[in-house]
C-alpha positions, 0 to 999 in steps of 0.5 A: 856495147854502144856508148849509151848502153855503157852510159845507162851501166854506169850512170851515178844513182838519181840522188847522187846527181840530183846532191850536185843540181845548181838551179838556173831557173824554172822553164815552165809549170803547170798550175794543173799537174802541179808540176814545176821543170827546172833547168840546171847544171849537175857538178861544179861548172856554172856554164851551163852546156847542153848535152854536157852538163845540162840537166831538166828536173821534174817535181810533180805532187803526187796524189794521196794513196787513198788505199793507205789512209783507207787502211788507217782507219780499218787498223783502229789505230789510235794515232791522229791521222792529221795529227802531224799537219804543220799548220800556218795562218788559220781562218775561219767563217761560221762552221768552215775552217782552212789552213795551208800547212804541211804533212809531217807524216809518211802515213800518206805515203811519198807526196812528190816525184821527182825526174831527171833527165842528164845530160840534157840536150838542147832538144830536152830542154826545149821539150819541157821549156814553156813555148808559144805554139803554132799550128800546122796543118799537114796535108799528105803532101806536106808530111811527104815535103816537110815532116817525113824527112825530118822524121827520117833524119832522126839518129837512132841513138834519139831513140836507144834508150826505147831499144834498151827497154824492149831487149830488157837490158833495162827497166824489164823490172817494170814490165807487166805484160808482154807478146814477144812477137816481133811482128804483132808483138808489143810490151807494157809498162807504166810511163815515167809520169806516173807514180804505179801506185793510184789505179785513178791517174794509171798511166801505162805504154804499150810499145811495139817489137817492130821497128820502122813503125815510127808514127801514125802516119806509117800505119796501114792496113797490114797493121792491124792485127798489131792495133787490136792485138794491144787493143786486146790485150791491154785490159790484162794490164790495166787489171793488174791495178784493179782498172777494168776493160771500160775504164780504158783509153787508149790512144796515139800522139801525133806528133809523137814524143819519140819516133818508134810506134807506142800506144797510151793507156790510161784510165778514163778518169785520168784528164789533163794529161796528153789527151787535147784533141790535137794530138791524140787519136782513140786506137779504136778510132785509128782502127776504124779509119783504116778498116771501115775507110781506106787501108791507107787512110792515114796516108791520105787524110789532113792531120791538124797539130800544133807545135811548140816554137822551139822545137826542132820540127817547128823550126823545120817547118818554118824553112818550107812555110810563110811564118805568118801561115801554113801555106807553102813558101813555094809550089816546088816539091822536089 
């Protein structure tokens, strides 16, 4: 058993860890998704040490559970739906009134989602920290020279949590679909960013069983059966949440947040979360590029994307590029 396996077995509950959380700073916020990221420590120590006592907490406001609200109306209950609102200052203009306040009733369901990374490494902190972004134009040569060595140098321990899911050591109860084939199979489960309740914000992820596929750059015509299998079976998982096939958006991130091939599956009504053109590559387009243009399309194409200025990959790039551009600092290839 690896240290990470052991840690998964002995880790205290999230409630226990949050009770010991001591805030150091707010490191990021997203007004559109009503999300805030907090950096702090767990335990009584005052000094923050990445990888030891550092913790990153994400607080996200959840969408209203419209089904629960509708059920209240259909139940014929005499209880006031909004009677539990605690309002602050109120204003009115003609037929329009507004106020800010708090919902005390559980009738609306949970109103916040909390996630925790502990112990958080410097990479975890940098990923969630507010950063300036830098533009990369990655030619096939630059991929071989800069990006691929970085990817290949990533320790296997960084994706041990992925292997734990695939082997069903953890989160087995969250899997909504599986094709166990070792070459063309995968599992589908809710992404941790989704509360698995509101269909309009459905966010699933398909993680392939095949090891060695790290990113979009690895895909060739030999992987078309796998990609088409995911495309064809995604609707089976989505239908469990009442989302039909013509409401699905499937895409692959480049650069991904972790280097084991996975496909994002979201409701097309979900906006603003990982679907920017500089990162999301639609699965239909990926399949077509390989099938209709070139079997080694992603080994030949130039890919452009943005990187946070504090990410490890950007730091790796700066050793090879002029700091004011994405032009190679020398023509050497060795």
